[in-house]
C-alpha positions as CSV (number, residue, x, y, z in Angstrom):
1,X,-21.9,90.1,42.9
2,X,-20.5,88.7,45.8
3,X,-19.8,84.6,46.3
4,X,-18.9,82.9,49.4
5,X,-18.2,79.3,49.5
6,X,-17.7,77.7,52.9
7,X,-15.9,74.6,52.3
8,X,-12.7,73.8,49.8
9,X,-13.0,70.1,48.8
10,X,-15.2,68.4,46.1
11,X,-18.7,70.5,46.3
12,X,-16.5,73.6,46.5
13,X,-14.3,72.5,43.4
14,X,-17.5,71.5,41.4
15,X,-19.1,74.7,42.5
16,X,-16.3,76.9,41.5
17,X,-15.5,75.5,38.1
18,X,-19.0,75.8,37.1
19,X,-19.5,79.1,38.1
20,X,-16.6,80.6,36.4
21,X,-17.7,79.0,33.3
22,X,-20.4,81.3,32.9
23,X,-19.5,84.2,35.4
24,X,-15.7,85.8,35.2
25,X,-16.5,88.8,36.6
26,X,-18.1,88.2,40.4
27,X,-16.2,88.4,43.4
28,X,-15.4,85.0,44.7
29,X,-14.0,84.0,47.8
30,X,-13.4,80.4,49.4
31,X,-12.9,79.7,52.9
32,X,-11.8,76.5,54.9
33,X,-10.9,75.3,58.2
34,X,-8.2,73.1,56.5
35,X,-4.9,74.7,55.5
36,X,-4.0,72.4,52.7
37,X,-4.6,72.9,48.8
38,X,-7.6,71.1,47.3
39,X,-7.0,67.2,48.1
40,X,-8.6,63.8,47.6
41,X,-10.1,62.5,50.8
42,X,-10.7,59.3,49.3
43,X,-7.3,58.7,48.4
44,X,-5.9,59.2,52.1
45,X,-6.0,55.4,53.0
46,X,-3.2,55.1,49.8
47,X,-1.2,57.8,51.3
48,X,-1.8,56.4,54.9
49,X,-0.1,53.1,53.4
50,X,2.3,54.8,51.8
51,X,1.4,53.8,48.2
52,X,1.4,57.5,47.1
53,X,2.6,60.5,48.9
54,X,1.2,63.7,49.6
55,X,1.7,65.5,45.9
56,X,-0.6,62.7,44.5
57,X,-3.5,63.7,47.0
58,X,-4.1,67.1,45.3
59,X,-7.3,67.2,43.3
60,X,-6.6,70.1,41.4
61,X,-3.1,72.0,40.8
62,X,-1.9,74.6,43.5
63,X,-2.6,77.5,41.6
64,X,-6.4,76.1,40.9
65,X,-8.3,79.0,42.5
66,X,-5.7,81.6,41.6
67,X,-6.3,80.8,37.7
68,X,-10.2,81.1,38.1
69,X,-9.5,84.2,40.1
70,X,-10.8,83.1,43.2
71,X,-9.4,84.8,46.6
72,X,-8.9,81.3,49.2
73,X,-8.8,81.9,52.8
74,X,-7.3,78.8,54.6
75,X,-7.0,77.7,58.0
76,X,-10.3,80.0,59.0
77,X,-13.3,78.2,60.7
78,X,-16.6,80.0,59.9
79,X,-18.6,79.8,63.2
80,X,-22.0,81.3,62.3
81,X,-23.9,82.7,59.5
82,X,-26.1,85.5,59.4
83,X,-28.2,85.1,56.3
84,X,-30.3,88.8,57.0
85,X,-27.1,90.5,57.1
86,X,-25.8,88.5,54.5
87,X,-22.6,87.8,56.5
88,X,-20.4,85.1,57.7
89,X,-17.9,85.5,60.9
90,X,-15.0,83.2,61.6
91,X,-14.0,81.9,64.6
92,X,-11.1,84.9,64.8
93,X,-14.3,87.3,64.3
94,X,-13.2,87.9,60.2
95,X,-16.4,89.3,58.6
96,X,-17.4,87.5,55.3
97,X,-20.2,89.5,53.2
98,X,-21.8,87.7,50.6
99,X,-24.8,88.0,48.1
100,X,-25.0,84.6,47.6
101,X,-23.3,81.9,49.5
102,X,-22.7,78.0,49.4
103,X,-22.3,76.0,52.5
104,X,-19.9,73.1,51.3
105,X,-18.7,72.4,54.7
106,X,-18.7,68.5,54.7
107,X,-18.8,66.2,57.6
108,X,-17.2,65.5,60.5
109,X,-16.8,61.7,62.3
110,X,-19.0,60.5,65.1
111,X,-17.2,59.9,68.2
112,X,-18.9,57.5,70.5
113,X,-19.2,58.7,74.5
114,X,-17.0,55.7,75.4
115,X,-14.1,57.1,73.7
116,X,-11.9,59.8,75.0
117,X,-11.0,61.3,72.2
118,X,-8.0,63.6,73.5
119,X,-6.2,60.1,74.6
120,X,-2.7,59.9,72.6
121,X,-3.2,57.4,70.5
122,X,-6.7,57.8,69.4
123,X,-7.6,59.0,66.1
124,X,-9.8,59.6,63.2
125,X,-9.5,59.2,59.5
126,X,-11.2,62.2,57.8
127,X,-8.6,64.8,56.6
128,X,-4.8,65.0,55.4
129,X,-3.9,66.1,58.9
130,X,-5.6,63.4,60.6
131,X,-3.8,61.0,58.0
132,X,-0.4,62.6,58.7
133,X,-1.1,62.4,62.5
134,X,-1.4,58.6,62.2
135,X,1.4,58.2,60.1
136,X,3.5,59.7,62.4
137,X,2.2,57.6,65.1
138,X,2.6,54.0,63.5
139,X,6.7,54.0,64.7
140,X,4.9,54.0,68.4
141,X,2.5,51.3,67.4
142,X,2.7,47.3,67.3
143,X,-1.4,46.6,67.4
144,X,-4.2,48.8,66.2
145,X,-7.7,48.8,66.8
146,X,-10.3,50.0,64.4
147,X,-13.6,51.0,65.7
148,X,-16.2,50.7,62.7
149,X,-16.7,47.9,59.9
150,X,-17.8,50.6,57.3
151,X,-15.7,51.8,54.0
152,X,-13.1,54.3,56.1
153,X,-12.9,51.4,58.5
154,X,-11.8,49.0,56.1
155,X,-9.4,51.4,54.1
156,X,-8.0,52.3,57.3
157,X,-7.6,48.6,58.6
158,X,-5.8,47.7,55.4
159,X,-3.5,50.6,55.0
160,X,-2.2,50.1,58.7
161,X,-1.7,46.0,57.9
162,X,0.1,47.0,55.1
163,X,2.7,49.2,57.2
164,X,3.4,46.0,59.5
165,X,1.0,46.7,62.2
166,X,-1.3,43.8,64.0
167,X,-4.7,45.2,62.9
168,X,-8.1,44.3,64.9
169,X,-11.7,45.7,63.7
170,X,-14.4,45.8,66.3
171,X,-17.5,45.8,64.5
172,X,-21.3,46.3,66.6
173,X,-22.8,44.9,63.4
174,X,-23.3,40.9,62.7
175,X,-20.6,41.5,59.9
176,X,-18.6,44.3,58.2
177,X,-19.7,46.7,55.7
178,X,-23.4,46.4,57.1
179,X,-24.4,49.4,55.2
180,X,-22.8,48.2,51.5
181,X,-23.5,44.9,51.5
182,X,-25.6,42.0,52.8
183,X,-24.3,38.8,55.1
184,X,-23.4,36.7,52.3
185,X,-21.3,39.0,50.4
186,X,-19.6,39.8,53.8
187,X,-18.5,36.4,54.2
188,X,-16.2,36.8,51.2
189,X,-14.8,40.0,52.3
190,X,-14.5,38.7,55.9
191,X,-12.5,35.5,54.8
192,X,-10.0,37.7,52.9
193,X,-9.6,39.7,55.9
194,X,-8.8,37.0,58.0
195,X,-6.7,35.8,55.1
196,X,-4.8,38.8,55.5
197,X,-4.1,38.6,59.2
198,X,-6.7,41.0,60.1
199,X,-8.9,40.2,63.0
200,X,-12.3,40.9,63.4
201,X,-14.8,41.2,66.3
202,X,-18.3,41.1,65.3
203,X,-21.2,42.2,67.6
204,X,-18.8,44.1,69.6
205,X,-18.6,47.6,70.8
206,X,-15.4,49.6,72.9
207,X,-17.0,50.3,76.1
208,X,-14.0,51.9,77.4
209,X,-10.2,52.4,77.2
210,X,-7.0,52.0,79.6
211,X,-4.0,54.5,79.4
212,X,-0.6,54.2,80.5
213,X,1.6,57.5,81.3
214,X,-1.0,59.6,79.1
215,X,-1.0,57.2,76.0
216,X,-3.7,54.3,75.0
217,X,-2.7,51.1,76.4
218,X,-5.7,48.9,75.6
219,X,-9.4,49.0,75.3
220,X,-12.0,47.0,76.9
221,X,-15.2,45.4,74.9
222,X,-18.6,44.6,75.8
223,X,-17.8,41.2,75.9
224,X,-15.7,41.4,78.9
225,X,-12.4,41.3,76.7
226,X,-9.4,43.3,76.9
227,X,-7.6,44.1,73.6
228,X,-4.3,45.4,73.6
229,X,-3.6,48.6,71.5
230,X,-1.5,51.7,71.0
231,X,-3.7,52.7,68.4
232,X,-7.3,53.2,67.9
233,X,-8.9,54.7,64.8
234,X,-12.7,55.4,65.1
235,X,-14.8,54.8,62.2
236,X,-18.3,54.9,63.3
237,X,-19.9,57.1,60.3
238,X,-20.0,60.8,59.8
239,X,-22.6,63.8,60.8
240,X,-22.9,67.0,58.5
241,X,-21.2,70.1,59.9
242,X,-24.2,72.2,59.9
243,X,-23.2,74.1,63.3
244,X,-22.7,77.4,61.5
245,X,-26.7,77.4,60.6
246,X,-27.8,77.0,64.0
247,X,-29.1,80.8,64.4
248,X,-30.8,80.8,61.2
249,X,-33.7,80.0,59.6
250,X,-32.2,77.3,56.9
251,X,-34.1,74.2,57.6
252,X,-32.2,71.1,58.2
253,X,-32.9,67.6,59.3
254,X,-30.2,64.9,58.4
255,X,-28.4,67.5,56.6
256,X,-29.3,70.9,54.9
257,X,-32.5,70.9,53.2
258,X,-32.2,71.6,49.4
259,X,-34.3,71.6,46.3
260,X,-33.6,70.5,42.8
261,X,-31.4,73.4,42.1
262,X,-29.3,72.7,45.3
263,X,-31.1,76.2,46.9
264,X,-32.1,75.8,50.6
265,X,-34.9,77.6,52.5
266,X,-33.2,80.8,51.9
267,X,-33.2,81.9,48.6
268,X,-29.6,83.2,48.3
269,X,-28.0,80.0,50.0
270,X,-27.2,76.9,48.8
271,X,-25.9,73.8,49.9
272,X,-24.1,70.9,48.4
273,X,-21.8,68.0,49.1
274,X,-22.0,65.7,52.5
275,X,-23.9,68.8,54.5
276,X,-26.8,68.7,51.9
277,X,-29.7,66.5,52.0
278,X,-31.0,65.7,48.9
279,X,-33.4,63.0,46.9
280,X,-32.3,59.5,46.6
281,X,-33.2,57.8,43.4
282,X,-33.1,54.4,44.2
283,X,-35.1,54.9,47.5
284,X,-37.2,57.9,46.6
285,X,-36.5,59.0,50.0
286,X,-34.4,62.5,51.4
287,X,-30.9,61.5,52.4
288,X,-27.6,62.2,52.7
289,X,-25.2,60.6,50.5
290,X,-22.0,62.0,51.2
291,X,-20.0,60.5,48.2
292,X,-17.5,62.3,46.8
293,X,-19.0,61.6,43.4
294,X,-22.2,63.3,44.6
295,X,-20.4,66.1,46.0
296,X,-18.8,67.1,42.5
297,X,-21.9,66.8,40.9
298,X,-24.0,68.5,43.5
299,X,-21.2,71.6,43.8
300,X,-21.4,72.0,40.1
301,X,-25.6,72.3,39.9
302,X,-25.1,74.9,42.5
303,X,-22.8,76.7,40.7
304,X,-24.5,77.0,37.6
305,X,-27.7,78.0,39.5
306,X,-25.7,80.7,41.0
307,X,-24.4,82.0,38.0
308,X,-27.7,82.3,36.7
309,X,-28.0,78.8,34.5
310,X,-31.0,77.2,35.5
311,X,-29.9,73.3,36.3
312,X,-31.8,70.5,38.0
313,X,-30.5,68.1,40.2
314,X,-31.9,64.9,39.6
315,X,-30.8,63.4,42.9
316,X,-28.2,60.7,44.1
317,X,-27.6,57.1,44.7
318,X,-25.5,55.7,47.1
319,X,-22.7,54.2,45.5
320,X,-19.7,52.9,47.2
321,X,-16.4,50.8,46.2
322,X,-13.7,49.4,47.8
323,X,-10.7,47.3,46.4
324,X,-8.2,45.1,48.7
325,X,-6.5,41.6,48.3
326,X,-8.8,39.4,46.8
327,X,-11.9,41.6,47.1
328,X,-13.2,43.9,44.1
329,X,-16.5,45.4,45.3
330,X,-19.2,47.9,44.5
331,X,-22.7,48.2,45.6
332,X,-25.3,51.1,45.4
333,X,-28.9,51.6,46.3
334,X,-30.9,49.4,48.5
335,X,-28.4,46.4,49.2
336,X,-30.8,44.8,52.2
337,X,-34.5,43.9,52.0
338,X,-36.9,42.5,54.5
339,X,-38.9,39.8,53.8
340,X,-42.7,40.1,52.4
341,X,-41.5,43.5,51.0
342,X,-42.3,44.7,47.7
343,X,-38.5,44.1,46.7
344,X,-37.6,41.1,44.9
345,X,-33.8,40.1,44.4
346,X,-31.8,37.9,41.8
347,X,-28.7,36.1,43.1
348,X,-25.7,34.7,42.0
349,X,-23.6,33.4,44.7
350,X,-20.3,31.2,43.8
351,X,-18.4,31.2,47.1
352,X,-16.0,28.6,46.0
353,X,-14.5,31.4,43.6
354,X,-15.4,34.4,45.8
355,X,-18.1,35.7,43.4
356,X,-21.4,37.2,44.8
357,X,-24.2,39.4,42.7
358,X,-27.4,40.7,43.9
359,X,-29.8,42.6,42.1
360,X,-32.6,44.3,44.0
361,X,-35.7,45.2,41.9
362,X,-38.9,46.8,42.8
363,X,-41.8,47.1,39.9
364,X,-39.4,46.0,37.4
365,X,-36.7,48.7,37.8
366,X,-33.5,48.3,39.8
367,X,-33.1,49.6,43.1
368,X,-29.9,48.3,44.3
369,X,-26.8,46.0,43.3
370,X,-23.9,44.4,45.2
371,X,-20.6,43.0,43.1
372,X,-18.1,41.1,44.5
373,X,-15.2,40.0,42.3
374,X,-17.2,40.4,38.9
375,X,-17.8,44.3,38.9
376,X,-17.4,44.7,35.1
377,X,-20.9,45.7,34.2
378,X,-21.7,48.1,37.5
379,X,-21.8,50.8,35.1
380,X,-24.3,49.4,32.8
381,X,-26.7,48.6,35.8
382,X,-26.0,52.1,37.5
383,X,-27.4,53.3,34.5
384,X,-30.5,51.4,34.1
385,X,-31.2,52.1,37.9
386,X,-30.4,56.3,37.3
387,X,-32.7,56.0,34.3
388,X,-35.6,54.3,35.8
389,X,-35.5,51.6,33.0
390,X,-37.7,48.8,33.4
391,X,-35.6,45.6,33.1
392,X,-38.4,42.9,34.1
393,X,-38.3,40.9,30.6
394,X,-34.7,40.4,30.9
395,X,-33.8,40.5,34.5
396,X,-32.6,37.1,35.1
397,X,-29.9,37.9,32.2
398,X,-28.4,41.1,34.2
399,X,-26.0,39.1,36.3
400,X,-24.9,36.9,33.6
401,X,-21.4,36.6,33.1
402,X,-21.9,37.3,29.2
403,X,-24.3,40.3,30.2
404,X,-22.9,43.5,28.3
405,X,-23.9,46.4,26.1
406,X,-24.5,44.3,22.9
407,X,-27.4,42.1,24.8
408,X,-28.9,45.5,26.0
409,X,-29.1,46.6,22.8
410,X,-31.5,43.3,21.6
411,X,-33.9,44.4,24.3
412,X,-33.9,48.3,24.2
413,X,-32.7,49.4,20.8
414,X,-29.2,50.8,19.9
415,X,-30.1,54.5,20.4
416,X,-31.2,53.9,24.0
417,X,-27.8,52.1,24.8
418,X,-26.1,54.9,23.0
419,X,-27.6,57.3,25.6
420,X,-26.6,54.9,28.4
421,X,-22.9,54.8,27.5
422,X,-22.7,58.4,26.8
423,X,-24.1,59.3,30.4
């Protein structure tokens, strides 16, 4: 049997390890358009800020695939998949046969039409190559603009600020991290940004760029303001890399549609990671949760099923965290609700100390959480959400400073809490 895995990041690693645990015989090939060994994308901002060197980006040892008897073909981009012939064809016309296929192609940054991406000084931060390009250009840079106030944008902003650049964040939303936190939590974050010398323009967007000698010189905002800059990092979110299945019958929506085994609409084709659309536990709706931990777990489930081990994926939860001077933040699930909705909220706000906690519940079950500078119980609360525990009788205690496993035992019993701690 021939297993072909397209992609060489978190989902690919999870699948490779799980598959080889049960099948040491089948031929396995991993093809990736990147030339680097497996590395951790979520650590790229630390590499960019010089907190770590390139060697510490490695997610697995250099001989990871060799030790698993897996062939790797790096620097080769798969352009098309033919599910009838069971073949994948690369940009250089190499043909890869498969009996089973895992698509783990991840996602790519969205580039607005107003940004000429071929301009010198314009970057994204998605791959190690991107990070190396940004690092090499900082010597030519005094002013950097970050377009987008999401997780990647914030991490890039602090990394460049740490390198001594003047950093300005341009965000169309009323506040930064608009997909992660609500307005009140964002006020704490934005105050810390200002304290660290990072300027933020909310309700703004870039409508054009100016160059000098072919290099970025400034950007024009929609509020008729020109900002000088030598570097622009576009961080406006990502989209699933599904181009290779355009001529197939594989169903797609926001991502490639998968069932609870990570199988697609084609029986011998699976998908995992940022390219896969799964069920969101918190919302009960299908979505793409483009998160490292989700990718590993989805890849593992796909690998087990491809090896003949019947395993189900329970679904994903959108969980994000960020740490920078003055802010430790974790959020997951539903973070903002409309008035007169079926959701209820429990809040603790202490702006004078920079602490903010918010629980979102529906029918007595946790659906979302925001914690700022008080994150110790995030794991407990996530476990309660994932296991759909009815917390209605003690919901007011969940955000208390003294709440922990000891309190939880009093409500649910020791055996139940033991399961949550082991999960």
